[in-house]
Every structure is written in structure tokens, then in C-alpha cells.
C-alpha positions in Angstrom: -44.4 19.2 66.3 -42.0 17.6 63.9 -42.3 14.0 62.9 -40.0 11.6 64.6 -37.2 10.2 62.4 -37.3 6.5 61.6 -33.8 5.0 62.5 -34.0 2.4 59.7 -35.0 4.9 57.1 -32.1 7.2 58.1 -29.6 4.3 57.9 -31.0 3.5 54.4 -30.5 7.1 53.3 -26.9 7.2 54.6 -26.1 4.0 52.6 -27.6 5.5 49.4 -25.6 8.7 50.0 -22.3 6.8 50.4 -23.0 4.8 47.2 -23.7 8.0 45.3 -20.5 9.7 46.6 -18.5 6.6 45.6 -20.0 6.6 42.1 -19.2 10.3 41.6 -15.6 9.7 42.8 -15.0 6.8 40.5 -16.6 8.6 37.5 -14.4 11.7 38.1 -11.3 9.4 38.4 -12.0 7.6 35.1 -12.7 10.9 33.3 -9.4 12.4 34.6 -7.4 9.3 33.3 -9.1 9.5 29.9 -8.4 13.2 29.5 -4.8 12.7 30.6 -4.2 9.9 28.0 -5.8 11.8 25.1 -3.8 15.0 25.9 -0.4 13.4 26.5 1.8 13.9 23.4 4.3 11.2 24.4 1.6 8.5 24.8 -0.2 9.5 21.6 3.1 9.4 19.6 3.9 6.0 21.1 0.5 4.6 20.2 0.9 5.9 16.6 4.3 4.3 16.2 2.9 0.9 17.4 0.1 1.2 14.9 2.5 2.1 12.1 4.7 -0.9 12.9 1.7 -3.2 12.9 0.3 -1.8 9.7 3.7 -2.1 8.0 3.9 -5.8 8.8 0.4 -6.3 7.4 1.3 -4.3 4.2 4.3 -6.6 3.6 2.0 -9.6 3.7 -0.4 -8.1 1.0 -1.5 -10.8 -1.4 -4.7 -9.6 -3.2 -6.1 -10.3 -6.6 -9.0 -9.3 -8.8 -12.1 -11.5 -8.7 -13.9 -12.6 -11.9 -10.8 -12.2 -14.0 -8.6 -14.8 -15.7 -5.1 -13.9 -16.8 -3.5 -16.0 -19.6 0.2 -16.7 -20.2 2.7 -19.5 -20.1 2.1 -21.8 -17.1 5.1 -22.6 -14.9 2.9 -24.6 -12.5 -0.3 -26.3 -13.8 -3.3 -25.9 -11.6 -4.5 -29.4 -12.3 -1.4 -30.6 -10.4 -1.2 -27.7 -7.9 -4.1 -27.1 -5.6 -4.2 -24.7 -2.6 -6.8 -23.5 -0.1 -7.0 -19.8 -0.9 -6.1 -17.1 -3.4 -3.7 -15.7 -0.8 -1.8 -19.0 -0.7 -1.7 -19.1 -4.5 -0.3 -15.5 -4.5 2.4 -16.4 -1.9 3.3 -19.5 -4.0 4.0 -17.1 -6.9 6.0 -14.7 -4.7 8.1 -17.6 -3.6 9.3 -18.1 -7.2 10.3 -14.5 -7.5 14.0 -14.0 -6.8 14.8 -11.8 -3.9 18.4 -11.1 -4.9 17.6 -9.5 -8.3 17.1 -12.6 -10.5 14.2 -12.5 -12.9 10.9 -13.7 -11.4 10.0 -17.2 -12.6 6.4 -16.4 -11.8 4.7 -12.9 -12.2 1.0 -13.8 -12.3 -1.3 -16.3 -10.7 -4.8 -17.6 -11.3 -7.0 -19.3 -8.6 -10.4 -20.9 -8.5 -11.9 -20.6 -5.0 -15.7 -20.8 -5.4 -16.5 -24.5 -4.6 -19.9 -24.4 -6.2 -18.9 -22.6 -9.4 -15.5 -24.1 -9.8 -16.6 -27.7 -9.5 -13.6 -30.0 -10.2 -11.4 -27.0 -10.7 -11.9 -25.9 -7.1 -8.5 -25.1 -5.5 -6.6 -25.0 -8.8 -3.6 -22.5 -8.5 -2.0 -21.7 -11.9 1.3 -19.9 -11.7 2.2 -18.1 -14.9 4.9 -16.0 -16.6 3.9 -13.1 -18.8 5.7 -11.9 -22.0 5.3 -8.3 -20.7 4.1 -8.0 -17.1 2.9 -4.4 -17.7 0.6 -5.8 -20.4 -0.6 -9.1 -19.0 -2.5 -11.4 -21.3 -6.2 -11.3 -20.4 -8.3 -14.4 -21.1 -11.6 -13.0 -19.8 -13.3 -10.9 -17.1 -16.8 -10.4 -15.8 -19.3 -12.1 -13.6 -19.3 -15.3 -15.6 -15.5 -15.8 -15.0 -14.9 -18.1 -12.1 -11.2 -17.2 -11.6 -9.4 -14.7 -9.4 -6.1 -13.4 -10.7 -3.2 -11.3 -9.5 0.2 -9.9 -10.6 3.6 -10.0 -8.9 6.2 -7.5 -9.8 9.8 -8.4 -8.9 12.7 -6.1 -8.4 13.0 -3.6 -11.3 9.6 -4.7 -12.7 6.2 -3.0 -12.7 7.6 0.5 -13.0 5.7 3.1 -14.9 6.6 6.8 -15.5 4.7 10.0 -15.1 6.6 12.2 -17.6 6.7 15.9 -17.0 8.6 18.9 -18.4 10.7 18.7 -15.3 11.6 15.0 -15.6 10.0 11.6 -15.2 8.6 10.4 -11.9 9.1 6.6 -12.0 6.6 4.7 -9.9 6.9 1.2 -8.6 3.3 -0.2 -8.7 1.9 -2.5 -5.9 -0.4 -5.0 -7.5 -0.3 -7.4 -4.6 -1.8 -4.7 -2.3 -3.9 -2.6 -4.7 -4.7 -4.9 -7.7 -7.8 -2.9 -8.8 -5.8 0.3 -8.8 -3.0 -1.2 -10.7 -5.4 -2.7 -13.2 -6.7 0.8 -13.9 -3.2 2.3 -14.3 -2.2 -0.4 -16.7 -5.4 0.1 -18.7 -4.6 3.8 -18.9 -1.0 3.0 -19.9 -2.2 0.7 -22.6 -4.6 3.3 -24.0 -1.7 5.7 -24.6 -4.2 8.5 -23.9 -3.7 10.6 -20.8 -4.7 14.1 -22.2 -6.5 15.0 -18.9 -3.7 13.9 -16.6 -2.0 16.7 -14.6 -0.7 17.9 -11.3 -2.5 21.0 -10.1 -1.7 21.4 -6.4 1.8 21.6 -4.9 2.9 22.2 -1.3 6.4 21.8 0.1 7.5 20.4 3.4 7.8 23.8 5.0 9.3 23.7 8.4 7.2 20.8 9.6 9.3 17.9 8.1 13.0 17.3 7.6 14.5 16.4 4.2 14.0 12.7 4.9 10.3 13.2 5.5 10.3 12.9 9.3 8.0 15.2 11.2 9.7 17.7 13.4 8.6 17.7 17.0 6.0 20.3 18.0 5.7 21.5 14.4 2.2 21.9 12.9 0.9 19.2 10.5 0.1 21.8 7.8 -0.4 23.9 5.9 1.7 23.3 3.9 0.9 19.6 3.7 4.0 18.3 1.9 2.5 16.8 -1.2 1.8 17.3 -4.9 -1.7 16.4 -6.1 -3.3 15.9 -9.5 -5.6 13.6 -11.6 -5.0 10.5 -13.6 -8.0 10.4 -15.9 -8.1 10.5 -19.6 -10.4 13.2 -21.1 -13.5 11.6 -22.7 -13.0 8.2 -21.0 -15.7 7.2 -18.4 -14.1 6.6 -15.0 -15.3 3.9 -12.6 -14.7 4.4 -8.9 -11.8 2.3 -7.5 -12.6 0.3 -4.4 -10.7 0.9 -1.2 -7.7 -1.4 -1.0 -4.6 -1.5 1.2 -4.2 1.7 3.2 -0.7 1.6 4.8 0.8 4.6 6.6 1.7 7.3 4.1 5.5 7.5 3.7 7.6 9.9 1.7 7.2 8.8 -1.9 3.8 7.1 -1.4 1.4 7.5 -4.4 -2.2 7.2 -3.3 -5.7 8.0 -4.4 -7.8 10.8 -3.0 -11.0 8.9 -2.1 -11.9 6.6 -4.9 -9.8 8.4 -7.6 -9.0 9.6 -10.2 -7.4 12.3 -8.0 -4.1 11.2 -6.6 -1.2 12.6 -4.6 2.5 12.0 -4.1 3.6 12.5 -0.5 6.7 14.5 0.2 6.8 13.4 3.9 5.8 10.7 6.3 2.2 11.4 7.3 1.5 9.1 10.3 -1.3 11.4 11.3 -3.4 10.3 8.3 -3.7 6.9 9.8 -4.4 4.5 6.9 -6.9 6.8 5.2 -5.8 6.4 1.6 -5.3 3.5 -0.9 -1.6 3.4 -1.8 -1.0 1.9 -5.2 2.7 2.7 -5.7 5.8 4.6 -4.6 8.1 7.0 -6.4 11.6 5.7 -6.8 13.9 7.5 -4.2 16.1 9.0 -6.9 13.1 10.7 -8.6 11.8 12.5 -5.4 13.9 15.5 -6.4 11.6 16.0 -9.3 8.6 15.9 -7.0 10.3 18.5 -4.8 11.0 20.7 -7.8 7.3 20.6 -8.8 6.4 21.5 -5.2 8.5 24.6 -5.5 6.8 26.0 -8.6 4.7 29.3 -8.2 1.3 28.8 -6.6 -1.7 30.8 -5.5 -3.6 30.3 -2.3 -7.1 28.7 -2.4 -9.6 27.2 0.1 -11.0 23.7 -0.4 -13.7 22.6 2.1 -12.4 25.1 4.7 -8.8 23.9 4.2 -6.1 26.3 3.0 -4.2 24.8 0.0 -1.7 26.0 -2.6 -2.7 25.6 -6.3 -0.2 25.7 -9.1 -0.4 28.8 -11.2 0.2 26.6 -14.2 -0.7 22.9 -13.9 2.0 20.4 -14.8 0.8 18.1 -17.6 1.6 14.3 -17.3 2.3 11.7 -19.9 2.0 8.1 -18.8 5.0 6.1 -20.1 6.8 2.8 -19.7 10.3 1.6 -20.5 9.2 -0.6 -23.5 7.2 1.8 -25.7 7.6 -0.5 -28.7 5.6 -3.3 -27.0 1.8 -3.5 -27.4 -0.7 -5.2 -25.1 -1.0 -8.9 -25.7 -4.3 -10.1 -27.2 -5.5 -13.7 -26.9 
């Protein structure tokens, strides 16, 4: 004879079953929504655009400097009479003195003391300065014992260096307010007048994935080809120190960025929103020189595979010479 069912136990089992069914239903619903969002091209593109707009606004507000470094130069505002709360405020004060309509900048470098314990009575001092040659700023001192943080500001038409090739010169506007450590390395390399190991060894055109303005064509693959030229900026025989990650805005056509911590770099021939702030951008090629980058990208290549990625390597690397517009000027020494 079977055991008689307990009515209270049966009711309890029914409640547990209902709870279980409800849980399964909700879980399936959430999973469906998540899959729909991740696989929807329209929503993915929209999110990417918002992210790009936000990152662009942040990039415009870059105001970074190099700690434990003191730049020298003629003071246009004395720190003993000019105190602020942060190095970013000091940087913005210098930017405010840089003409936006093409006039020469009254301030192109700043020095700030922000460590209360180490600075003592100098805490908060913001010195605004003017260099004789902004590409060769006067350096007073650097190292752990230096209590100052310093930065550079390049106005319109300033802070432009050249990568000279047999096909023409790629003029690059440097971004010291967003990538000060990167720019310090480039200026050191420029001052050494030695770039025997500098070259471009990879070249890939835009293919059919991007239009001439660098915009990605809908439904086209993101590579290969990857719309870039890549090389190295490292002098033979000179020890290289890894460059820290700095500002990583969305990669646009003309962006010049490090691969990892350098010294490998690339010039982008297209807008790469899909790379999502993955690379430190330290400069941009002037628009009129992008035709030279495109020419290099069209040179003969051979296929290769790097880390399971198909790439195009130049049959003959393009050698680079780092130049500036005032070759007769030498670095300032104090």
C-alpha cells in the first residue's frame, strides 16, 4: 500500500516548483536580452560613437607633465607670486596665454611644485616660462631629488618634427600635454641627431574597408589590410627605456602612436574606432603629408604572419631621419 500524501508537504513542493520555473524564465529572458545587445550592429556602433565622443572631450582637456623634472627658461609669471592647487591648473594657466588665432604663445612651458612635504614654502608655486627653442627646452635638472613637475605647451605651428624619407617628409605635430614622456623621448632623439636604426618596415593600405577620408565602410572587414604604416624610432646602440602608457584617444587618420611601450610606432591611415583607446598617441601627421604615408603604404610588400595575424612587410624598409625646421639651433644647456 502506498504512503498517503501529506497535503502540507505537497503544497510546499508546488511553491518550490513555481519559484524554480520563475527563476528559469527570468534567467532565460536576461540571457536573450544580453545576446541581442551584443549581436546588434546598430547598438554596438552607437555605443562606440558615444565612447569616441567622450574620449575626444577628455583628450582635448589633456594637461600632463613629467614629475621630478624642472625646466628652465625666461619666466613670464613668477611662481612666488603665482600659486595654484595642481599641476593641471598650472598647465591650463600656460595654455591660456597661448594665442588661439595664430599669435605666438606667451607661455610654452610650466613648472609646478605639488608635494607639500617636499616643497615646503614652495608648495603650489606655478612658474610660467618661455623657451628660446621649444623643441630644445632648457633643462635645469631631473631625477628623484627634483621636487618639480614640468610640461610643455606647443602653440599653432610649434612643436613639429619631421620624419624624413626618400619619398618626402612626414611632418608630425607632437602632443606634449597628452603624452609628455613620449614627447620627451622624441625630443631627446631629435637632439642626439642619431637615428640610424629608425625605419618603417610594415605597410598596409586602406583596401576596401575605409574611404579616402579614413571612415570605415559599413559591413566591410576591419582587416587585413589594417590601414597603417609601422616602424621603429630607436637609435642603434642607444639603450631604450620603456615609455609609460599615456593618453590613449581613439585612433584617427594621421594619428602617430606607440605599439605597446615603444620604440615600435605606427601611423594610422584610417579611423580605427575598433581599437578602443589601446595605444598611446604622441602626435599626428599634418594632413598635407598624409599623401606621403599613402605612397609608402603602396610600396611592394611580402606577406608574413605575426602572432597569428596576417601582415604585409615592406620588401625594402624605408629609412627615417629625424629632423626639425631649425637645424642650426643646438639644445640649450644651463
